C-alpha positions as CSV (number, residue, x, y, z in Angstrom):
1,X,36.0,13.1,-6.4
2,X,33.0,11.2,-7.8
3,X,34.8,11.1,-11.2
4,X,37.8,9.6,-9.6
5,X,35.8,6.9,-7.9
6,X,34.1,6.0,-11.2
7,X,37.5,5.9,-13.0
8,X,38.9,3.5,-10.3
9,X,35.9,1.2,-10.6
10,X,33.6,1.9,-13.6
11,X,31.0,-0.5,-12.2
12,X,30.3,1.7,-9.2
13,X,27.6,4.4,-9.3
14,X,27.1,3.7,-13.0
15,X,23.3,3.8,-13.2
16,X,21.7,1.6,-15.9
17,X,18.3,3.1,-15.5
18,X,17.1,6.7,-16.1
19,X,15.0,7.3,-13.0
20,X,14.8,11.1,-13.4
21,X,11.2,11.2,-14.7
22,X,10.1,8.8,-12.0
23,X,11.6,11.0,-9.3
24,X,10.1,14.1,-10.8
25,X,6.6,12.5,-10.9
26,X,6.9,11.5,-7.2
27,X,8.0,15.0,-6.3
28,X,5.0,16.4,-8.2
29,X,2.6,14.0,-6.4
30,X,4.0,15.0,-3.0
31,X,3.8,18.7,-3.9
32,X,0.2,18.4,-4.8
33,X,-0.7,16.6,-1.6
34,X,1.3,19.2,0.3
35,X,-1.3,21.8,-0.7
36,X,-3.8,20.2,1.6
37,X,-2.1,17.5,3.8
38,X,0.1,18.6,6.6
39,X,2.6,16.1,7.9
40,X,1.8,12.4,7.6
41,X,5.0,12.0,5.4
42,X,5.4,8.3,6.3
43,X,1.9,7.5,5.1
44,X,2.3,9.4,1.9
45,X,5.7,7.9,1.2
46,X,4.4,4.3,1.8
47,X,1.3,4.9,-0.4
48,X,3.5,6.1,-3.2
49,X,5.8,3.1,-2.8
50,X,2.7,0.8,-2.9
51,X,1.6,2.4,-6.2
52,X,5.1,1.8,-7.8
53,X,5.3,-1.7,-6.4
54,X,1.7,-2.4,-7.6
55,X,0.5,-3.4,-4.1
56,X,-2.6,-2.6,-2.0
57,X,-2.4,-0.7,1.3
58,X,-4.4,-1.0,4.5
59,X,-4.4,2.4,6.4
60,X,-5.2,2.1,10.1
61,X,-5.7,5.0,12.5
62,X,-8.2,6.7,14.8
63,X,-10.9,8.9,13.2
64,X,-9.8,12.4,12.0
65,X,-6.1,11.8,11.1
66,X,-6.7,12.2,7.4
67,X,-6.6,8.5,6.3
68,X,-9.5,8.8,3.9
69,X,-8.8,12.3,2.6
70,X,-5.1,11.4,1.9
71,X,-6.0,8.3,-0.1
72,X,-8.7,10.3,-1.9
73,X,-6.4,13.2,-2.8
74,X,-3.6,10.8,-3.8
75,X,-6.0,9.2,-6.3
76,X,-6.8,12.8,-7.5
77,X,-3.2,13.3,-8.4
78,X,-3.5,10.5,-10.9
79,X,-5.5,10.7,-14.1
80,X,-7.3,7.4,-13.6
81,X,-10.7,6.1,-12.6
82,X,-11.5,6.3,-8.9
83,X,-14.2,4.5,-6.8
84,X,-15.0,4.9,-3.2
85,X,-16.9,2.1,-1.4
86,X,-18.3,2.6,2.2
87,X,-18.3,-0.8,3.9
88,X,-21.3,-1.5,6.1
89,X,-22.5,-4.7,7.9
90,X,-25.3,-5.2,5.4
91,X,-23.1,-4.8,2.3
92,X,-23.3,-7.8,-0.1
93,X,-20.7,-9.2,-2.5
94,X,-22.8,-8.1,-5.4
95,X,-22.7,-4.5,-4.2
96,X,-19.0,-4.6,-4.8
97,X,-18.4,-6.9,-7.7
98,X,-21.6,-6.4,-9.7
99,X,-24.5,-8.6,-10.7
100,X,-26.2,-10.2,-13.8
101,X,-29.4,-8.4,-14.8
102,X,-31.9,-9.8,-17.2
103,X,-32.3,-7.6,-20.3
104,X,-35.9,-7.8,-21.6
105,X,-34.9,-6.5,-25.0
106,X,-32.3,-9.2,-25.7
107,X,-33.8,-11.9,-23.4
108,X,-30.3,-12.5,-22.0
109,X,-28.5,-11.8,-18.8
110,X,-26.0,-9.0,-18.9
111,X,-23.3,-8.4,-16.3
112,X,-23.5,-5.0,-14.7
113,X,-20.0,-4.2,-13.2
114,X,-19.8,-3.0,-9.6
115,X,-17.6,-0.2,-8.2
116,X,-14.6,-2.6,-7.9
117,X,-14.1,-2.1,-11.6
118,X,-11.9,1.0,-11.3
119,X,-8.2,1.9,-11.1
120,X,-8.0,3.2,-7.6
121,X,-10.5,1.9,-5.1
122,X,-10.9,3.5,-1.7
123,X,-12.6,1.2,0.8
124,X,-13.7,3.1,3.8
125,X,-13.9,1.2,7.2
126,X,-13.1,-2.1,5.6
127,X,-13.6,-4.0,8.9
128,X,-17.3,-3.2,9.0
129,X,-18.4,-5.7,6.4
130,X,-18.9,-9.4,7.2
131,X,-16.7,-12.3,6.1
132,X,-18.8,-13.1,3.0
133,X,-18.3,-9.6,1.6
134,X,-14.6,-9.6,2.6
135,X,-14.1,-12.9,0.7
136,X,-15.4,-11.2,-2.4
137,X,-12.2,-9.1,-2.5
138,X,-9.8,-12.0,-2.4
139,X,-9.6,-12.8,-6.1
140,X,-9.7,-9.2,-7.2
141,X,-6.8,-8.2,-4.9
142,X,-4.6,-11.2,-5.5
143,X,-5.2,-11.8,-9.2
144,X,-6.6,-8.5,-10.6
145,X,-9.7,-10.4,-11.8
146,X,-13.1,-11.6,-10.7
147,X,-15.1,-14.6,-11.7
148,X,-18.9,-14.3,-11.9
149,X,-21.2,-17.0,-13.2
150,X,-18.2,-18.9,-14.7
151,X,-17.1,-15.8,-16.6
152,X,-13.7,-14.1,-15.7
153,X,-13.4,-10.4,-15.9
154,X,-9.9,-8.7,-15.9
155,X,-9.3,-5.5,-14.0
156,X,-7.9,-2.7,-16.0
157,X,-4.4,-1.6,-14.8
158,X,-3.5,0.1,-12.6
159,X,-5.7,-1.7,-10.0
160,X,-5.0,-0.7,-6.5
161,X,-7.0,-0.9,-3.3
162,X,-6.5,1.6,-0.4
163,X,-8.6,0.5,2.6
164,X,-9.0,2.3,5.9
165,X,-10.0,0.9,9.4
166,X,-10.3,2.2,12.9
167,X,-8.3,0.1,15.4
168,X,-10.2,1.4,18.5
169,X,-13.9,0.9,17.7
170,X,-14.9,-2.8,18.0
171,X,-18.7,-2.6,18.0
172,X,-20.2,-3.5,14.6
173,X,-16.8,-4.5,13.1
174,X,-15.3,-7.8,11.9
175,X,-11.7,-8.7,12.2
176,X,-10.1,-9.1,8.8
177,X,-9.0,-12.7,8.2
178,X,-5.3,-13.5,7.8
179,X,-5.8,-14.5,4.2
180,X,-7.1,-11.0,3.4
181,X,-4.5,-9.2,5.4
182,X,-1.8,-11.1,3.5
183,X,-3.0,-9.6,0.3
184,X,-2.2,-6.1,1.5
185,X,1.4,-5.0,0.7
186,X,1.5,-2.6,3.6
187,X,-0.4,-1.9,6.8
188,X,0.2,1.7,7.5
189,X,-0.3,3.0,11.0
190,X,-1.3,6.7,11.0
191,X,-0.6,8.7,14.2
192,X,-1.7,12.1,15.5
193,X,0.1,15.1,14.1
194,X,2.6,17.0,16.2
195,X,1.7,20.2,18.0
196,X,3.4,22.3,15.2
197,X,1.6,20.4,12.5
198,X,-1.7,20.8,14.2
199,X,-1.2,24.5,14.4
200,X,-0.5,24.6,10.7
201,X,-3.6,22.5,10.0
202,X,-5.7,25.1,11.9
203,X,-4.0,28.0,10.1
204,X,-4.6,26.4,6.6
205,X,-8.3,25.6,7.5
206,X,-8.8,29.2,8.6
207,X,-7.3,30.7,5.5
208,X,-9.0,28.3,3.1
209,X,-12.5,29.1,4.5
210,X,-15.0,27.4,2.2
211,X,-12.5,26.3,-0.4
212,X,-13.1,22.9,-1.9
213,X,-9.7,21.2,-1.1
214,X,-10.2,18.7,-3.9
215,X,-10.2,21.5,-6.4
216,X,-6.7,22.5,-5.2
217,X,-5.2,19.1,-6.4
218,X,-4.2,18.7,-10.1
219,X,-3.6,15.4,-11.9
220,X,0.1,15.0,-12.5
221,X,0.4,11.3,-13.3
222,X,-1.3,9.2,-16.1
223,X,-2.2,5.5,-16.1
224,X,0.5,5.0,-18.9
225,X,3.2,6.6,-16.7
226,X,2.2,4.5,-13.7
227,X,2.5,1.3,-15.8
228,X,5.9,2.5,-17.2
229,X,7.3,3.2,-13.7
230,X,6.0,-0.1,-12.4
231,X,8.0,-1.8,-15.2
232,X,11.1,0.3,-14.5
233,X,10.9,-0.9,-10.8
234,X,11.2,-4.5,-11.9
235,X,14.7,-3.8,-13.4
236,X,16.2,-2.5,-10.2
237,X,19.4,-4.5,-9.3
238,X,19.3,-6.8,-6.3
239,X,22.4,-8.6,-5.3
240,X,22.2,-12.3,-4.2
241,X,23.3,-11.5,-0.6
242,X,20.3,-9.1,-0.3
243,X,17.9,-11.8,-1.5
244,X,19.3,-14.0,1.2
245,X,18.9,-11.2,3.7
246,X,15.2,-10.9,2.9
247,X,14.7,-14.6,3.0
248,X,16.5,-14.8,6.4
249,X,14.3,-12.1,7.9
250,X,11.0,-13.8,6.7
251,X,12.3,-17.3,7.6
252,X,13.0,-16.1,11.1
253,X,9.3,-15.3,11.7
254,X,8.5,-19.0,11.1
255,X,11.0,-20.3,13.6
256,X,10.7,-17.6,16.2
257,X,9.5,-18.9,19.6
258,X,7.6,-15.6,20.2
259,X,5.4,-16.0,17.2
260,X,2.4,-18.3,16.7
261,X,2.2,-17.5,13.0
262,X,5.0,-16.4,10.7
263,X,5.0,-14.7,7.3
264,X,4.5,-16.4,4.0
265,X,6.6,-16.2,0.8
266,X,4.2,-13.5,-0.3
267,X,5.8,-11.3,2.4
268,X,9.3,-12.0,1.0
269,X,8.1,-10.9,-2.5
270,X,6.5,-7.9,-1.0
271,X,9.7,-6.8,0.7
272,X,11.6,-7.3,-2.6
273,X,9.2,-5.3,-4.6
274,X,8.8,-2.5,-2.1
275,X,12.6,-2.2,-1.6
276,X,13.0,-1.7,-5.3
277,X,10.4,1.1,-5.3
278,X,12.2,2.8,-2.4
279,X,15.5,2.6,-4.2
280,X,14.0,4.1,-7.4
281,X,12.4,7.0,-5.5
282,X,15.9,7.7,-4.1
283,X,17.4,7.7,-7.6
284,X,19.3,4.4,-7.3
285,X,19.0,1.4,-9.6
286,X,20.0,-1.0,-6.9
287,X,18.6,-1.7,-3.4
288,X,20.5,-1.5,-0.1
289,X,19.9,-3.1,3.3
290,X,18.4,0.3,4.5
291,X,15.8,0.1,1.7
292,X,14.8,-3.4,3.0
293,X,14.7,-2.2,6.7
294,X,12.5,0.7,5.7
295,X,9.7,-1.5,4.4
296,X,10.0,-4.6,6.7
297,X,7.8,-3.3,9.5
298,X,4.8,-2.2,7.5
299,X,5.0,-5.4,5.5
300,X,5.4,-7.9,8.3
301,X,3.5,-6.5,11.3
302,X,0.1,-7.4,9.9
303,X,1.2,-10.8,8.7
304,X,2.6,-12.2,12.0
305,X,0.7,-13.3,15.1
306,X,2.4,-13.3,18.5
307,X,2.0,-16.2,21.0
308,X,-0.7,-15.5,23.6
309,X,1.9,-15.5,26.3
310,X,4.1,-12.8,24.7
311,X,1.0,-10.7,23.8
312,X,-0.1,-10.8,27.5
313,X,3.4,-9.6,28.4
314,X,2.8,-6.5,26.3
315,X,5.0,-7.3,23.3
316,X,3.8,-5.7,20.1
317,X,4.2,-6.9,16.5
318,X,6.2,-3.8,15.7
319,X,8.6,-4.3,18.6
320,X,8.9,-8.0,17.7
321,X,9.9,-7.1,14.1
322,X,12.4,-4.4,15.2
323,X,14.0,-6.9,17.5
324,X,14.0,-9.6,14.8
325,X,15.8,-7.3,12.4
326,X,18.6,-6.7,14.9
327,X,19.3,-10.5,15.1
328,X,19.9,-10.9,11.3
329,X,23.4,-10.1,10.1
330,X,23.4,-7.2,7.6
331,X,25.1,-8.0,4.3
332,X,28.3,-6.1,3.6
């Protein structure tokens, strides 16, 4: 039947890109994580999409729902450099970026790179550092470079930031500025596991006893493969009507009476890039409206601000985005 369809219209289902290796690599990463992580499929899926789309992710959830361990183990599946930075109220920008140190032998200042110079950076409890330290991340996240003492240092690709934060605890925390939130491709909300998943978590923990879970994870993806897959993603086909669909969704956030702040063009580009990654993971060299709808919520929810009146009425950003999508006509 498929052959008949292709004969009738040779342009249909005729994939230009070989996505087999990409799909196999994604399956291997999920398989490795499945050795330790139970459930949390949405978080894992979105983190993989963010890697392919070359975007940073903010992971939000209460303590104990495997935010940090998932990001850490995901980095372990990749044969790249990994840094973990614990944010605290007394953390200074130089603690992240690095600092110039005077070398007595050469009588010159030498730049000593900080932990930000890595491939995968896990920032734990990102909202615990003050604004000055948060601002130090802006250039690195947006432009993959930092400027110190007039000298620019490029980040070695891949360069991805996974940051975690606790939405409940407010004491000793600082709200992330909108400018920084906009630099995250996704804000991923992590929920409690189901009863069945929690039972399986307990069973695994009981069976593993004192096993080091990190030792169970093998590296299945190289830096070169990640770069190659990121290049493949750029060639995914996007029809003009779907570009208009993305633009209409984002533009609606700027004209919506329920919103005080809408999304920027960076959000439109984020939806485009993430949709391409979703299509590739599913073995398609073209995106569909469903690919777009899959990524809209985690891309827009942290970029929009509700009006105080609507917020007091109990409207949430997630519900607002869901309602907004329903008002935009789906391309046929």
